[in-house]
C-alpha positions as CSV (number, residue, x, y, z in Angstrom):
1,M,292.2,286.9,-79.8
2,P,293.0,290.7,-80.2
3,S,294.3,291.5,-83.5
4,D,297.7,292.6,-82.2
5,I,298.4,289.0,-80.8
6,K,300.2,287.1,-83.9
7,D,300.6,283.4,-83.7
8,P,301.7,282.0,-87.1
9,E,301.2,278.2,-86.3
10,L,297.5,278.9,-84.9
11,A,296.8,280.9,-87.8
12,S,297.9,278.2,-90.2
13,S,295.6,275.9,-88.8
14,G,293.0,278.3,-88.9
15,R,293.5,279.1,-92.6
16,L,293.3,275.3,-93.5
17,R,289.9,275.0,-91.5
18,I,288.6,278.2,-93.3
19,A,289.5,276.7,-96.6
20,W,287.7,273.5,-95.8
21,A,284.5,275.4,-95.0
22,E,284.8,277.5,-98.2
23,R,284.4,274.3,-100.2
24,E,280.9,274.1,-98.8
25,M,279.9,277.8,-99.3
26,P,279.6,278.2,-103.2
27,V,276.9,281.0,-102.9
28,L,279.3,283.2,-100.8
29,R,282.1,282.5,-103.1
30,M,280.2,283.6,-106.2
31,I,279.1,286.8,-104.3
32,R,282.9,287.3,-103.4
33,E,283.9,287.0,-107.0
34,R,281.5,289.8,-108.0
35,F,282.4,291.9,-105.1
36,T,286.0,291.6,-105.9
37,R,285.2,293.1,-109.5
38,E,282.7,295.6,-108.6
39,R,283.9,296.8,-105.0
40,P,280.4,298.0,-103.8
41,L,281.5,298.3,-100.2
42,E,284.8,300.5,-101.0
43,G,285.8,302.3,-97.7
44,I,282.7,301.4,-95.8
45,R,283.4,300.8,-92.1
46,I,281.8,297.6,-90.6
47,A,281.5,296.6,-86.9
48,A,280.4,292.9,-86.8
49,C,279.7,291.1,-83.7
50,L,279.4,287.4,-84.8
51,H,280.4,283.8,-83.7
52,V,284.2,283.9,-84.9
53,T,284.1,280.5,-86.7
54,T,285.3,279.4,-90.2
55,E,282.1,280.2,-91.8
56,T,282.3,283.7,-90.4
57,A,285.7,284.0,-91.7
58,N,284.5,283.4,-95.2
59,L,281.8,286.1,-94.7
60,I,284.6,288.6,-93.6
61,Y,286.7,287.8,-96.5
62,T,283.9,288.4,-98.8
63,L,283.0,291.8,-97.1
64,A,286.7,292.7,-97.4
65,A,286.8,291.7,-101.1
66,G,284.0,294.1,-101.7
67,G,286.4,297.1,-100.2
68,A,284.9,297.2,-96.5
69,K,287.1,298.0,-93.4
70,I,286.0,295.6,-90.9
71,R,286.3,295.2,-87.2
72,L,285.0,291.8,-85.7
73,C,284.3,290.8,-82.1
74,A,282.5,287.7,-80.7
75,S,278.8,287.3,-80.0
76,N,279.2,284.6,-77.4
77,P,282.2,284.1,-75.0
78,L,282.6,280.3,-75.9
79,S,281.9,280.4,-79.6
80,T,285.4,281.7,-80.8
81,Q,287.6,279.5,-82.7
82,D,291.0,281.0,-81.7
83,D,292.7,279.6,-84.8
84,V,290.3,281.3,-87.0
85,A,290.6,284.7,-85.1
86,A,294.5,284.3,-85.5
87,A,294.3,283.7,-89.2
88,L,291.8,286.7,-89.7
89,A,294.3,288.9,-87.6
90,E,297.4,287.7,-89.6
91,D,295.2,288.9,-92.9
92,G,294.8,292.4,-91.5
93,I,291.4,292.0,-90.0
94,D,290.9,293.7,-86.5
95,V,289.7,290.9,-84.5
96,F,288.7,291.3,-80.8
97,A,287.8,287.8,-79.6
98,I,289.2,285.0,-77.6
99,R,287.5,281.8,-76.6
100,G,286.4,281.7,-72.9
101,E,286.6,285.5,-72.4
102,D,284.8,286.8,-69.3
103,R,281.9,289.4,-69.2
104,E,284.3,292.2,-68.8
105,T,286.4,291.3,-71.7
106,Y,283.5,290.5,-73.8
107,Y,282.1,294.0,-73.6
108,R,285.6,295.5,-73.8
109,H,285.9,293.8,-77.2
110,I,282.6,295.1,-78.2
111,H,283.7,298.7,-77.4
112,Q,286.9,298.0,-79.2
113,C,284.9,297.0,-82.2
114,L,283.0,300.3,-82.1
115,E,286.1,302.2,-82.0
116,G,286.2,302.1,-85.8
117,K,283.0,304.3,-85.9
118,P,281.0,302.0,-88.2
119,Q,278.5,302.8,-90.9
120,I,277.3,299.3,-90.9
121,T,276.6,297.0,-87.9
122,M,276.3,293.3,-88.2
123,D,274.9,291.6,-85.0
124,D,274.1,288.1,-83.7
125,G,272.0,288.6,-80.6
126,A,271.9,292.4,-80.8
127,D,274.6,293.0,-78.2
128,L,276.5,295.3,-80.4
129,V,273.4,297.4,-81.2
130,S,272.3,297.6,-77.8
131,T,275.6,298.8,-76.7
132,V,275.6,301.5,-79.2
133,H,272.1,302.6,-77.9
134,R,273.0,302.6,-74.4
135,E,276.6,303.6,-74.2
136,R,277.7,305.0,-77.5
137,P,274.6,306.8,-79.0
138,E,276.7,309.2,-80.8
139,L,277.9,306.7,-83.1
140,A,274.4,306.0,-84.5
141,V,274.4,309.3,-86.4
142,D,276.9,308.0,-89.0
143,I,275.3,304.4,-89.2
144,L,273.4,303.7,-92.3
145,G,271.9,300.5,-91.1
146,G,272.5,297.0,-89.6
147,T,271.9,293.4,-89.8
148,E,270.7,290.8,-87.2
149,E,271.6,287.0,-87.7
150,T,269.4,285.3,-85.0
151,T,265.8,285.2,-83.6
152,T,266.8,286.3,-80.0
153,G,268.4,289.5,-81.6
154,V,265.4,290.2,-83.9
155,I,263.0,290.0,-80.8
156,R,265.1,292.5,-79.0
157,L,265.4,294.8,-82.0
158,R,261.5,294.8,-82.7
159,S,261.0,295.7,-79.3
160,M,263.3,298.6,-79.6
161,A,261.5,299.7,-82.7
162,R,258.1,299.3,-81.1
163,E,259.3,301.7,-78.2
164,G,260.6,304.2,-80.8
165,V,264.2,303.9,-79.6
166,L,265.8,302.4,-82.4
167,K,268.3,304.9,-83.9
168,Y,268.9,303.3,-87.4
169,P,267.2,300.6,-89.7
170,I,268.0,297.0,-89.2
171,I,267.4,294.1,-91.6
172,A,266.3,291.0,-90.0
173,V,268.4,288.4,-91.8
174,N,267.2,285.7,-89.4
175,D,263.7,286.0,-91.1
176,A,264.9,285.3,-94.7
177,M,263.4,282.2,-96.1
178,T,266.7,281.1,-97.2
179,K,268.0,281.5,-93.6
180,H,265.5,280.2,-91.1
181,L,264.2,277.5,-93.3
182,F,267.5,275.9,-93.5
183,D,270.0,277.4,-90.9
184,N,267.5,277.4,-88.1
185,R,266.0,273.9,-89.0
186,F,268.8,272.0,-90.6
187,G,271.8,273.7,-89.1
188,T,270.7,274.0,-85.5
189,G,269.1,270.4,-85.7
190,Q,272.5,268.8,-86.5
191,S,274.8,271.0,-84.8
192,T,273.1,270.8,-81.4
193,I,273.0,266.9,-81.6
194,D,276.7,267.1,-82.6
195,G,277.4,269.3,-79.5
196,I,275.7,267.0,-77.1
197,L,277.2,263.8,-78.4
198,R,280.7,265.5,-78.3
199,A,280.1,266.6,-74.8
200,T,278.7,263.4,-73.5
201,N,279.2,260.5,-75.9
202,I,275.8,259.1,-74.8
203,L,273.5,257.0,-77.0
204,L,270.4,259.0,-78.0
205,A,268.6,255.8,-79.2
206,G,266.0,255.0,-76.5
207,K,266.4,258.3,-74.5
208,T,263.5,260.4,-73.8
209,F,264.5,263.8,-75.5
210,V,262.7,267.0,-74.4
211,V,262.5,269.8,-77.0
212,C,261.6,273.1,-75.2
213,G,260.3,275.3,-77.9
214,Y,259.0,274.2,-81.3
215,G,260.1,277.2,-83.6
216,S,262.2,276.7,-86.6
217,C,265.2,275.5,-84.4
218,G,262.9,273.3,-82.4
219,R,261.5,271.5,-85.4
220,G,265.0,270.7,-86.7
221,L,266.3,269.4,-83.3
222,A,263.2,267.3,-82.9
223,L,263.5,265.9,-86.4
224,R,267.1,265.0,-85.9
225,A,266.7,263.6,-82.4
226,R,263.9,261.3,-83.6
227,G,266.1,260.2,-86.4
228,M,268.7,259.2,-83.9
229,G,266.1,257.0,-82.1
230,A,265.1,259.1,-79.3
231,H,261.6,259.4,-78.1
232,V,260.8,263.1,-78.4
233,I,258.6,265.1,-76.2
234,V,258.0,268.8,-77.3
235,T,256.9,271.5,-74.8
236,E,255.3,274.8,-75.9
237,V,253.5,278.0,-75.0
238,S,252.1,278.5,-78.5
239,P,248.9,276.5,-79.2
240,L,249.5,276.7,-83.0
241,R,253.1,275.3,-82.6
242,A,252.0,272.7,-80.1
243,L,249.3,271.6,-82.6
244,E,251.8,271.3,-85.5
245,A,254.2,269.2,-83.2
246,V,251.3,266.8,-82.5
247,M,250.4,266.6,-86.1
248,E,253.8,265.8,-86.9
249,G,253.9,262.9,-84.6
250,Y,255.4,264.2,-81.3
251,Q,254.2,263.9,-77.8
252,V,253.2,267.2,-76.3
253,M,253.0,268.1,-72.7
254,P,253.5,270.9,-70.1
255,S,257.2,271.2,-69.2
256,I,256.6,270.2,-65.5
257,E,255.2,266.9,-66.7
258,A,258.1,266.4,-69.1
259,A,260.6,267.3,-66.4
260,R,259.5,264.0,-64.4
261,V,260.2,261.6,-67.4
262,G,263.0,263.3,-69.6
263,D,266.5,262.0,-69.9
264,L,267.8,265.0,-72.0
265,F,266.5,268.5,-72.1
266,V,267.3,271.1,-74.7
267,T,265.9,274.6,-74.6
268,V,265.5,276.5,-77.9
269,T,262.9,279.2,-77.2
270,G,264.7,282.6,-77.2
271,N,263.2,283.3,-73.6
272,R,264.5,282.9,-70.2
273,D,264.0,280.6,-67.3
274,V,262.5,277.8,-69.4
275,L,263.7,275.2,-67.1
276,R,263.5,276.5,-63.5
277,K,263.6,275.3,-59.9
278,E,260.4,273.5,-60.0
279,H,261.6,271.4,-63.0
280,F,264.9,270.6,-61.2
281,A,263.0,269.4,-58.3
282,V,261.5,266.5,-60.1
283,M,263.9,265.6,-62.7
284,K,265.2,262.0,-62.6
285,D,268.7,261.3,-61.5
286,G,271.3,261.8,-64.3
287,A,269.2,264.0,-66.3
288,I,271.1,266.2,-68.8
289,L,270.4,270.0,-69.6
290,A,271.6,271.8,-72.5
291,N,270.7,275.0,-74.3
292,S,270.8,275.9,-78.0
293,G,269.2,279.2,-77.6
294,H,271.3,282.5,-78.0
295,F,271.7,283.4,-74.5
296,N,272.5,281.3,-71.2
297,V,269.4,282.3,-69.6
298,E,266.9,279.7,-70.8
299,I,268.1,277.4,-68.2
300,D,267.8,279.1,-64.6
301,I,271.5,278.4,-63.6
302,P,271.4,280.5,-60.5
303,A,268.4,278.5,-59.2
304,L,270.4,275.2,-59.9
305,E,273.5,276.4,-58.2
306,E,271.4,277.3,-55.2
307,M,269.8,273.9,-55.1
308,A,273.0,272.0,-55.3
309,V,275.2,270.9,-52.4
310,A,278.2,270.1,-54.7
311,K,279.4,270.7,-58.2
312,R,282.2,269.2,-60.3
313,T,283.3,269.1,-63.8
314,V,283.2,265.5,-64.8
315,R,284.1,265.9,-68.6
316,P,285.0,268.9,-70.8
317,H,281.8,270.9,-71.2
318,V,279.8,268.8,-68.6
319,E,279.2,270.0,-65.0
320,E,277.6,267.7,-62.5
321,Y,275.3,269.3,-59.8
322,L,274.6,267.2,-56.8
323,L,271.2,267.8,-55.1
324,P,270.4,267.2,-51.4
325,D,268.5,263.9,-52.1
326,G,271.5,262.6,-54.0
327,R,270.1,262.9,-57.5
328,R,272.6,264.5,-60.0
329,L,271.8,266.8,-62.8
330,Y,274.3,267.5,-65.6
331,L,274.5,270.9,-67.3
332,L,276.2,271.2,-70.6
333,A,278.5,274.0,-71.9
334,E,277.6,276.3,-69.0
335,G,274.2,276.6,-70.5
336,R,275.6,278.5,-73.5
337,L,275.0,277.5,-77.1
338,V,275.9,273.9,-76.9
339,N,276.3,273.6,-80.7
340,L,279.0,276.3,-80.6
341,A,280.6,275.8,-77.2
342,A,281.0,272.0,-77.5
343,A,281.2,271.6,-81.2
344,E,281.8,273.7,-84.4
345,G,278.2,275.3,-84.9
346,H,276.3,275.1,-88.0
347,P,277.7,273.1,-91.1
348,A,279.1,275.5,-93.7
349,A,276.6,274.6,-96.3
350,V,273.8,276.2,-94.5
351,M,275.8,279.2,-93.4
352,D,276.6,279.7,-96.9
353,M,273.0,280.9,-97.4
354,S,272.6,282.8,-94.2
355,F,276.0,284.6,-94.8
356,A,275.1,285.3,-98.5
357,N,272.1,287.1,-97.2
358,Q,274.3,289.0,-94.8
359,A,276.7,290.2,-97.6
360,L,273.8,291.0,-100.0
361,C,271.9,292.9,-97.2
362,V,275.2,295.0,-96.4
363,E,275.3,296.0,-100.1
364,Y,271.7,297.0,-100.0
365,L,272.0,299.1,-96.8
366,V,275.2,300.9,-98.4
367,R,272.9,301.7,-101.4
368,E,269.6,302.2,-99.6
369,G,270.2,302.7,-96.0
370,A,269.8,306.5,-96.2
371,N,266.3,306.1,-97.4
372,L,265.0,303.8,-94.7
373,E,263.1,304.4,-91.6
374,K,264.4,303.6,-88.2
375,Q,262.6,300.0,-88.2
376,V,263.3,296.4,-88.5
377,Y,262.9,295.3,-92.0
378,P,262.6,291.9,-93.7
379,V,265.3,290.9,-96.2
380,P,264.3,292.2,-99.6
381,A,262.5,289.5,-101.5
382,E,264.6,289.8,-104.5
383,I,267.7,289.0,-102.3
384,D,266.2,286.0,-100.8
385,Q,265.2,284.8,-104.2
386,Q,268.7,285.6,-105.5
387,V,270.2,283.4,-102.8
388,A,268.0,280.5,-103.5
389,R,268.5,280.6,-107.3
390,L,272.5,280.9,-106.6
391,K,272.3,277.8,-104.1
392,L,270.3,275.8,-106.7
393,A,272.8,276.7,-109.5
394,S,275.7,275.6,-107.2
395,M,274.0,272.3,-106.9
396,N,273.4,271.9,-110.6
397,I,269.6,271.9,-110.0
398,S,267.1,273.7,-112.6
399,I,263.7,274.5,-112.0
400,D,260.7,275.5,-114.3
401,E,259.7,279.0,-115.2
402,L,256.1,280.3,-115.6
403,T,255.1,280.9,-119.0
404,P,253.7,284.1,-120.2
405,E,250.1,282.7,-120.1
406,Q,250.6,281.3,-116.6
407,R,251.9,284.6,-115.2
408,R,248.9,286.5,-116.7
409,Y,246.6,284.0,-115.2
410,L,248.0,284.2,-111.7
411,E,248.0,288.2,-111.9
412,S,244.4,288.3,-113.3
413,W,241.3,288.7,-110.9
414,E,238.9,287.3,-113.5
415,S,237.5,283.8,-113.3
416,G,239.7,280.8,-113.9
417,T,237.0,279.1,-115.9
């Protein structure tokens, strides 16, 4: 919802939901309290291309509390929660996002976000950064650095860095231990199941559930599907990940074999054309296809469209494709992120750590960005550790500390005898 459109009733609904999410985000709340006192982002211009959700709103309020001037656009056409966008707009944040926007509107909103001439960029999928590099390179001169939230975006940005075309430093927030071990695994696992069930209302118990990709997201999804009583099959291209899946009790096989027996398929790879024409050709009648990777290219939708003789929407977020032999395949959420398109995305409790990393990395870039090379950097270890400590404190959990003798022992090269 562009920020010049006001809807008080919608904004009121959004504000209530934002407050509900905040209850589960104590780490971000602690950072916001410090930012309010210290104002470390005073006057800093930020362009953020993120999923416009209740959790994101709490991140935006935290950055604003630190003194930042923020423009926000959506990182996916179907992930915007319009009531949240309305609430942010009513509170003076420049928001350029509306649920269901077409491709032209999506990129127009990115350009409107960039009109603020940012000093920091925040991305989820690297569309904002790539737009700067392809169409607005003059803006890069004033950009201190950026952050990237998701695996797909980090892959794109590392490719740009390898080719020597990256124009400013980026911190890969996705790779923080307090992000991918929790957000990707527990967040994606739960929210993907949530999206599938909201869209279909099917019973997972007894179903053959195919997880395409066994990275952090795939691990979480496989675990949750098994917990719901599904028989889980994993497909992989990495021998190490495939071996890990086998050792964790899953059946592993090539995707063409899984295509013949699966009832439900979910892609979580970050790659394209994971499920293709040859897979559709052998799938059983009634098979369901969903994606929880960032872009809607993991399922080859053009090939499915070409194969089908008819198509219809049978439920919200469920499209039925009738094939020439009478089989029906069902695509969820247009092949986009099913957890955000058909549900509400990750629970606030895991986004608390992800967005705490985002806020602290923005603060770090304001302080150190001018001294960094034009590369993709990991989240500084001290930030990762700080987020973990704050999360434990918020849960009233204490841990041990090394004694001086233990520390000296671990730092010594001499024999332990």
